[in-house]
GUTORGU-771775 format. One line per 5 residues: number of its first residue (from 1); their letters; for each residue x, y, z of C-alpha. Coordinates in Angstrom, 2 decimals, m for minus. Example, Ala and Ser with C-alpha at 12.3 -4.5 7.8 and 13.67 -1.06 7.14 Angstrom:
GUTORGU-771775
1) as) 12.30 m4.50 7.80 ~ 13.67 m1.06 7.14
***
This chain:
GUTORGU-771775
1) madfn) 19.17 m16.68 12.85 ~ 19.84 m16.01 16.64 ~ 22.54 m18.63 16.37 ~ 24.30 m16.93 13.57 ~ 23.86 m13.59 15.24
6) atfqk) 25.38 m14.99 18.41 ~ 28.28 m16.89 16.40 ~ 28.91 m13.74 14.62 ~ 29.29 m11.54 17.72 ~ 31.59 m13.88 18.83
11) tldil) 34.06 m13.63 16.11 ~ 33.68 m9.84 16.30 ~ 34.70 m10.11 19.83 ~ 37.82 m12.05 19.14 ~ 38.63 m10.00 16.13
16) leekk) 38.26 m6.65 18.65 ~ 40.25 m8.63 21.59 ~ 43.36 m9.27 19.23 ~ 42.74 m5.58 17.85 ~ 42.19 m6.88 14.01
21) yssak) 40.19 m3.69 13.48 ~ 40.93 m3.85 9.88 ~ 39.22 m7.29 9.55 ~ 36.15 m6.66 11.74 ~ 35.70 m3.27 9.66
26) dilst) 35.48 m5.20 6.21 ~ 33.25 m7.63 7.59 ~ 30.92 m4.71 8.83 ~ 31.31 m3.18 5.38 ~ 29.35 m6.01 3.85
31) maped) 26.67 m6.16 6.13 ~ 23.64 m4.49 5.43 ~ 23.24 m0.86 7.42 ~ 20.30 m2.37 9.67 ~ 22.93 m5.47 10.66
36) vasvl) 25.92 m3.28 11.52 ~ 23.68 m1.11 13.68 ~ 22.02 m4.23 15.81 ~ 25.56 m5.63 15.91 ~ 27.26 m2.26 17.41
41) qelde) 24.48 m1.99 19.84 ~ 25.76 m5.00 21.25 ~ 29.22 m3.97 21.82 ~ 30.43 m1.90 24.80 ~ 30.91 1.83 24.22
46) kpaal) 34.35 2.55 23.24 ~ 34.29 m0.63 20.95 ~ 31.39 0.47 19.10 ~ 32.68 3.90 18.51 ~ 35.93 2.88 17.34
51) lfrll) 34.41 0.61 14.73 ~ 31.82 2.99 13.80 ~ 34.70 5.49 12.94 ~ 36.06 2.75 10.44 ~ 33.03 2.45 8.61
56) pkkia) 32.71 3.87 5.00 ~ 30.37 7.19 5.82 ~ 27.52 6.18 3.50 ~ 26.97 2.83 5.68 ~ 28.08 4.51 9.20
61) aeafv) 25.39 7.53 8.20 ~ 22.76 4.73 7.05 ~ 23.52 2.49 9.98 ~ 23.23 5.34 12.53 ~ 19.82 5.71 11.37
66) emesd) 18.80 2.57 12.55 ~ 20.14 2.90 15.99 ~ 18.54 3.65 19.03 ~ 18.15 7.07 20.35 ~ 20.04 6.85 23.50
71) fqeel) 22.85 4.73 21.51 ~ 23.04 7.62 18.93 ~ 22.91 10.44 21.72 ~ 26.05 8.25 23.16 ~ 27.90 8.12 19.89
76) ikgfs) 26.99 12.27 19.35 ~ 28.50 13.11 22.22 ~ 32.02 11.20 21.31 ~ 32.08 12.84 17.66 ~ 34.29 15.50 16.64
81) dkelt) 32.29 18.53 14.82 ~ 33.95 17.48 11.94 ~ 32.52 13.70 12.12 ~ 29.35 14.68 13.17 ~ 29.03 16.93 10.27
86) ailde) 30.27 13.93 7.82 ~ 27.51 11.71 9.29 ~ 24.65 14.39 9.00 ~ 25.86 15.09 5.28 ~ 24.97 11.60 4.08
91) myvnd) 21.74 11.55 5.91 ~ 18.40 12.14 4.39 ~ 16.48 15.46 5.72 ~ 13.45 13.28 7.26 ~ 16.18 10.88 8.87
96) aadiv) 18.14 13.67 10.34 ~ 14.75 15.54 11.75 ~ 13.70 12.02 13.49 ~ 17.22 12.15 15.09 ~ 16.84 15.73 16.17
101) eempa) 13.17 14.96 17.79 ~ 14.33 12.32 19.86 ~ 17.89 14.07 21.16 ~ 17.86 16.37 24.44 ~ 18.36 20.07 23.97
106) nvvnr) 22.03 20.21 24.06 ~ 22.48 17.94 21.39 ~ 19.56 19.35 19.30 ~ 22.03 22.24 19.38 ~ 24.95 20.89 18.16
111) ilsnv) 23.48 18.86 15.21 ~ 22.05 22.13 13.91 ~ 24.99 24.16 14.24 ~ 26.66 21.39 12.22 ~ 24.43 21.31 9.16
116) naetr) 24.22 23.78 6.32 ~ 21.60 26.46 6.55 ~ 19.54 24.76 3.92 ~ 19.55 21.23 5.76 ~ 18.54 23.12 9.08
121) tainq) 15.83 25.09 7.39 ~ 14.37 21.73 6.19 ~ 14.80 20.22 9.46 ~ 13.19 22.92 11.38 ~ 10.22 23.08 8.63
126) ilqyp) 9.98 19.05 9.41 ~ 9.87 19.64 13.15 ~ 6.94 22.83 12.81 ~ 4.27 19.97 11.47 ~ 1.95 18.18 14.05
131) ensag) 3.57 14.74 15.29 ~ 1.92 11.65 13.17 ~ 1.13 13.80 10.31 ~ 2.24 13.24 6.75 ~ 4.46 16.56 7.23
136) simtt) 6.15 15.28 10.19 ~ 7.45 12.01 8.29 ~ 7.88 13.48 4.83 ~ 11.31 14.41 3.11 ~ 12.03 17.46 1.13
141) eyvsl) 14.25 15.63 m1.20 ~ 12.44 14.67 m4.28 ~ 12.86 14.55 m8.27 ~ 11.34 17.81 m9.44 ~ 10.94 18.21 m13.10
146) rlgtt) 9.73 21.57 m15.11 ~ 7.49 21.83 m17.84 ~ 8.97 21.55 m21.47 ~ 11.86 19.49 m19.95 ~ 12.78 16.74 m22.78
151) vgqai) 13.20 13.16 m21.77 ~ 16.60 13.25 m22.50 ~ 17.32 16.17 m20.37 ~ 15.04 14.50 m17.39 ~ 17.51 11.24 m17.63
156) nqirr) 20.46 13.50 m17.64 ~ 18.99 15.11 m14.50 ~ 18.29 12.15 m12.74 ~ 21.81 11.10 m13.55 ~ 23.26 14.51 m11.76
161) kgsdk) 21.01 14.65 m8.87 ~ 19.37 11.44 m8.20 ~ 21.51 9.77 m6.02 ~ 21.08 13.05 m3.39 ~ 17.33 12.11 m3.50
166) ksfyt) 15.44 9.73 m1.09 ~ 13.44 8.44 m4.24 ~ 14.13 8.95 m7.85 ~ 12.00 5.91 m9.07 ~ 9.21 8.66 m9.31
171) cyvtq) 9.64 12.05 m10.58 ~ 7.02 14.77 m10.00 ~ 6.27 17.94 m12.71 ~ 5.95 21.04 m11.07 ~ 5.49 24.93 m12.12
176) nrkll) 6.01 27.44 m9.37 ~ 5.52 24.78 m6.81 ~ 2.46 23.53 m7.99 ~ 2.13 19.93 m8.30 ~ 1.17 19.25 m12.18
181) grlsv) 1.97 15.70 m12.58 ~ 4.08 12.50 m12.51 ~ 6.00 10.01 m14.28 ~ 8.22 7.05 m13.28 ~ 12.09 6.41 m14.21
186) kdlll) 10.32 3.48 m16.37 ~ 7.80 5.95 m18.80 ~ 11.53 8.02 m19.42 ~ 13.70 4.82 m20.05 ~ 10.85 3.51 m22.56
191) akddd) 10.22 6.62 m24.07 ~ 10.33 6.40 m28.11 ~ 12.44 9.60 m28.50 ~ 14.60 11.21 m26.23 ~ 13.26 14.81 m27.53
196) llidd) 9.91 13.81 m26.53 ~ 8.45 16.44 m24.23 ~ 7.70 15.13 m20.45 ~ 4.53 16.89 m20.92 ~ 3.41 14.35 m23.30
201) lmktn) 4.07 11.49 m20.93 ~ 3.28 12.87 m17.43 ~ 0.29 11.64 m15.77 ~ m2.02 14.44 m14.39 ~ m4.09 12.80 m12.08
206) visvn) m2.06 12.75 m9.05 ~ m2.90 11.45 m5.82 ~ m1.37 13.66 m2.94 ~ m1.47 14.16 0.93 ~ m1.93 17.63 2.89
211) thtdq) 0.84 17.83 5.26 ~ m1.66 17.61 8.17 ~ m2.94 14.26 6.81 ~ m2.70 11.48 9.89 ~ 0.31 9.41 9.21
216) eevaq) m2.37 6.11 9.74 ~ m4.28 7.48 6.72 ~ m1.20 7.78 4.64 ~ m0.22 4.14 5.36 ~ m3.68 3.34 4.18
221) mfsky) m3.23 4.58 1.29 ~ 0.40 3.25 0.78 ~ m1.35 m0.50 1.07 ~ m4.20 0.68 m1.35 ~ m2.35 1.80 m4.12
226) nfmal) 0.80 0.28 m3.84 ~ 2.65 3.37 m4.18 ~ 6.61 3.84 m4.45 ~ 6.37 7.28 m2.99 ~ 3.58 9.52 m2.22
231) pvvdk) 3.95 13.72 m2.84 ~ 2.83 15.91 m0.09 ~ 1.34 19.23 m0.52 ~ 0.78 22.21 1.67 ~ m2.69 24.17 2.09
236) eqnmv) m2.04 26.25 m1.13 ~ m1.72 22.77 m2.83 ~ 2.29 23.59 m3.07 ~ 4.45 20.79 m3.34 ~ 6.59 20.36 0.03
241) giisf) 7.95 16.76 m0.23 ~ 7.16 13.27 m0.49 ~ 6.98 10.13 1.74 ~ 8.65 7.28 0.58 ~ 7.39 3.65 0.73
246) ddaid) 10.25 2.50 3.59 ~ 8.79 5.31 5.88 ~ 5.17 4.19 5.29 ~ 6.54 0.62 6.23 ~ 7.87 2.47 9.42
251) vmede) 4.53 3.88 10.30 ~ 2.43 0.63 9.66 ~ 4.96 m1.09 12.16 ~ 4.48 1.75 14.74 ~ 0.58 2.04 14.45
256) ttedi) 0.30 m1.81 14.78 ~ 3.06 m1.85 17.53 ~ 0.44 1.10 19.69 ~ m2.62 m0.73 18.91 ~ m1.59 m3.91 20.30
261) eimag) m0.26 m2.24 23.18 ~ m3.18 m0.37 23.60 ~ m5.08 m3.59 23.05 ~ m3.18 m5.15 25.64 ~ m3.77 m2.80 28.33
266) mtpsd) m0.59 m0.81 28.40 ~ 0.45 2.43 27.17 ~ 2.76 2.90 23.98 ~ 6.64 2.94 24.01 ~ 8.92 3.77 21.39
271) ktylr) 11.52 1.64 22.83 ~ 12.45 m1.89 22.27 ~ 11.85 m4.85 25.10 ~ 15.50 m5.42 26.02 ~ 16.20 m1.40 26.05
276) tsafs) 12.92 m0.75 28.07 ~ 13.92 m0.51 32.24 ~ 11.58 m2.36 34.81 ~ 10.35 0.95 36.07 ~ 9.46 2.37 32.70
281) lfkhr) 7.61 m1.05 31.95 ~ 5.83 m0.42 35.15 ~ 4.67 3.36 34.42 ~ 3.31 2.01 31.01 ~ 1.29 m0.86 32.60
286) igwll) 0.34 0.29 36.15 ~ m2.34 2.82 34.53 ~ m4.44 0.38 33.20 ~ m3.90 m2.32 35.80 ~ m5.32 0.17 38.68
291) flmvs) m8.19 1.35 36.15 ~ m9.55 m2.63 35.59 ~ m8.83 m3.13 39.35 ~ m10.80 m0.28 40.18 ~ m13.39 m1.00 37.93
296) atftg) m13.80 m4.71 38.93 ~ m15.26 m2.98 42.04 ~ m18.45 m3.18 40.09 ~ m18.51 m7.20 39.49 ~ m17.99 m7.49 43.24
301) miitn) m20.88 m5.03 44.14 ~ m23.34 m7.26 41.94 ~ m22.29 m10.49 43.61 ~ m22.56 m8.92 46.58 ~ m25.86 m7.65 46.36
306) fesal) m27.02 m11.08 45.01 ~ m25.65 m12.77 47.83 ~ m28.83 m13.86 49.32 ~ m29.88 m15.51 45.96 ~ m26.82 m17.23 46.06
311) sqlvv) m26.99 m18.65 49.81 ~ m30.09 m20.40 48.52 ~ m28.61 m22.03 45.67 ~ m24.94 m22.05 46.02 ~ m24.51 m24.20 42.58
316) ltafi) m24.89 m21.05 40.69 ~ m21.58 m19.57 41.70 ~ m19.58 m22.44 40.19 ~ m20.99 m21.14 36.94 ~ m19.73 m17.33 37.24
321) pmlmd) m15.85 m17.51 36.07 ~ m17.36 m19.48 32.65 ~ m19.99 m17.09 31.81 ~ m17.65 m14.04 32.42 ~ m14.68 m15.67 30.46
326) tggns) m17.32 m16.01 27.81 ~ m18.83 m12.87 27.61 ~ m15.33 m11.15 27.77 ~ m13.72 m13.46 25.12 ~ m16.93 m12.94 22.76
331) gsqss) m16.65 m9.16 23.29 ~ m13.07 m8.84 22.41 ~ m13.29 m11.04 19.34 ~ m16.06 m8.39 18.20 ~ m13.81 m5.49 19.27
336) vtiir) m10.61 m6.65 17.62 ~ m12.20 m7.11 14.22 ~ m13.74 m4.01 14.34 ~ m10.72 m2.31 15.27 ~ m8.65 m3.77 12.90
341) slslg) m11.16 m2.99 10.15 ~ m11.24 0.93 11.13 ~ m7.48 0.80 11.17 ~ m7.46 m0.53 6.93 ~ m10.33 1.82 6.38
346) elgfs) m12.81 m0.84 5.63 ~ m15.36 0.31 7.94 ~ m16.86 3.61 8.94 ~ m19.43 5.02 11.49 ~ m22.12 5.05 9.01
351) digii) m21.65 1.32 8.58 ~ m23.08 1.00 12.64 ~ m26.03 m0.42 11.30 ~ m24.76 m3.14 9.19 ~ m22.02 m4.11 11.52
356) iwkei) m24.72 m4.54 14.58 ~ m26.92 m6.83 12.40 ~ m24.11 m9.27 11.11 ~ m22.90 m9.51 14.92 ~ m26.32 m10.09 16.25
361) rtavl) m26.62 m13.06 13.90 ~ m22.99 m13.91 14.49 ~ m23.78 m13.98 18.40 ~ m27.22 m15.96 18.12 ~ m25.32 m18.70 16.03
366) cgial) m22.13 m18.95 18.38 ~ m24.22 m18.49 21.42 ~ m26.95 m21.50 20.33 ~ m23.81 m23.77 19.93 ~ m22.33 m22.56 23.17
371) savcf) m25.23 m23.39 25.02 ~ m25.79 m26.79 23.26 ~ m22.28 m27.77 24.14 ~ m22.77 m26.15 27.66 ~ m25.99 m27.88 28.63
376) akvml) m24.49 m31.30 27.62 ~ m21.74 m30.58 29.68 ~ m23.41 m29.19 32.88 ~ m25.48 m32.33 33.02 ~ m23.15 m34.95 32.17
381) vdrll) m20.05 m33.77 34.00 ~ m21.32 m31.66 36.84 ~ m24.27 m33.76 37.47 ~ m23.51 m37.26 36.52 ~ m19.89 m37.61 36.63
386) lgntd) m19.31 m35.12 40.06 ~ m22.60 m35.99 41.34 ~ m23.62 m32.78 42.35 ~ m27.34 m33.20 42.85 ~ m27.93 m29.39 43.16
391) vsamv) m26.98 m29.04 39.16 ~ m30.98 m29.50 37.84 ~ m32.17 m29.27 34.40 ~ m33.53 m25.96 35.23 ~ m30.01 m24.77 36.62
396) alvvc) m28.63 m25.91 33.17 ~ m31.36 m23.90 31.55 ~ m30.41 m20.80 33.39 ~ m26.83 m20.91 32.41 ~ m27.31 m21.72 29.08
401) ltmtv) m29.75 m19.04 28.56 ~ m27.58 m16.62 30.33 ~ m24.81 m17.82 28.29 ~ m26.97 m17.07 24.89 ~ m28.04 m13.71 26.16
406) tvlva) m24.26 m12.51 27.33 ~ m22.64 m13.57 23.97 ~ m25.31 m11.34 22.14 ~ m25.12 m8.27 24.87 ~ m21.07 m8.79 24.39
411) kvvgc) m20.63 m8.91 21.07 ~ m22.77 m6.12 20.33 ~ m21.00 m4.17 22.92 ~ m17.51 m5.18 21.45 ~ m18.54 m3.82 17.89
416) tlplf) m20.30 m0.55 18.91 ~ m17.88 1.07 21.70 ~ m14.81 0.89 18.72 ~ m17.18 2.90 16.13 ~ m18.00 5.54 19.24
421) akklg) m14.73 5.90 19.99 ~ m13.52 6.66 16.43 ~ m16.35 9.02 15.99 ~ m15.38 11.02 19.27 ~ m11.83 11.38 18.25
426) fdpav) m10.46 8.64 20.41 ~ m8.28 5.68 19.42 ~ m10.49 2.41 18.82 ~ m7.66 0.24 20.41 ~ m8.51 1.92 23.73
431) maspl) m12.01 0.13 23.38 ~ m10.21 m2.96 23.20 ~ m9.95 m6.44 25.51 ~ m9.36 m4.79 28.98 ~ m12.35 m2.63 28.97
436) ittia) m14.50 m4.69 26.80 ~ m14.14 m7.62 29.03 ~ m14.72 m5.56 32.27 ~ m17.82 m4.17 30.51 ~ m18.99 m7.68 29.41
441) dtlsl) m18.15 m9.39 33.07 ~ m20.58 m6.36 34.43 ~ m23.40 m7.34 32.05 ~ m23.27 m11.01 32.14 ~ m23.33 m11.00 36.17
446) lvyfg) m26.54 m8.63 35.66 ~ m28.05 m10.78 33.28 ~ m27.07 m14.12 35.09 ~ m28.67 m13.18 38.34 ~ m31.70 m11.54 36.65
451) iakff) m32.63 m14.85 34.60 ~ m31.86 m16.99 37.72 ~ m34.06 m14.82 39.82 ~ m36.87 m15.17 37.05 ~ m36.69 m19.01 36.35
456) lhl) m35.41 m20.15 39.91 ~ m37.42 m17.92 42.11 ~ m34.55 m16.74 44.21
***
């Protein structure tokens, strides 16, 4: 795919160089809007703006939505008011609201001044909802049918107005804005009689979300129920919009990306890697690095505190990295598993007892298996092959016992911290690999030196 893109980009560069703009336009017009956006963003500003102006309005508007915000801003600056109005008229309200949210104040004022009053009101309504809420990602463009409408009338209404709606596969029956039921276009097309009332076809058990419902919960509902669209109601149960499947997919992608970045010890970024500056990457990463560096002071303090014990049997030092790494990895395994289950809605804080008991049993099995292999490795490799006579059976026993306890403690800590974070209203991903690893390292050292002092009388 990468080779194809490179070849296509080269072809487009040649067409532009030879000023064959019509040919370039014809090629772009056959492509998906997402691919058009990707291609234009690889061009210099002037040829990109020129090609964008040549595109059919609908394709141009759909491609514009898929572009990075900084590229959108550059295009808007070059648009005349007439061109900007034409693009905005082809957009769905929620896409226009997303663009407005990313733009500086002067660009926002220009956008809002070039849309009609109804669209401006709808955009402002969406922007008033809390960030990452259902209201902030919904669109107000949906097919609404009234009670008493016949199947034939409903189909004609969809034909007249469906092209302007974000989704018309699912229609909603309302009365005085109250959501009463839903039915699909399939239900209408398969109805036996065009004179049949939709009141007799609609399903009244409609699942909906509130405008303030968290977008992650919305994404979970799409995954669970396989919706094409999900209605959104306000606190008075008035229907105010819908969330379409493609918007839910975007939420899933954003939430997953955010969790991965947090779990890797970075603050989330909404820009792609290639469009993120080195200084921006520095800002997103340095906070966690500083925190982890300072927190590593505790492991240093523990080693310093047991320095006299280590001086009596220096060979113990050689096993510290292995024990710390095993503890950190064990804790990370548990935390990642629990964080993923929490994000999918499979677990809650009420399951903490079941989770701890399962992790304890898993830890015991892992600890026994690791300890058996570790004992053989210590005695065969460290003592026999490397000829280290300080490695005795008692030292091997201390290392293996420490490993078992470390794995147990790390897995319990790794599974409980995300649960407590969720309970307290924090993102469970915060309690992921970097933090769990630091805690596990500290605990593994305390366990190691404690067991060593007990069995080896240091």
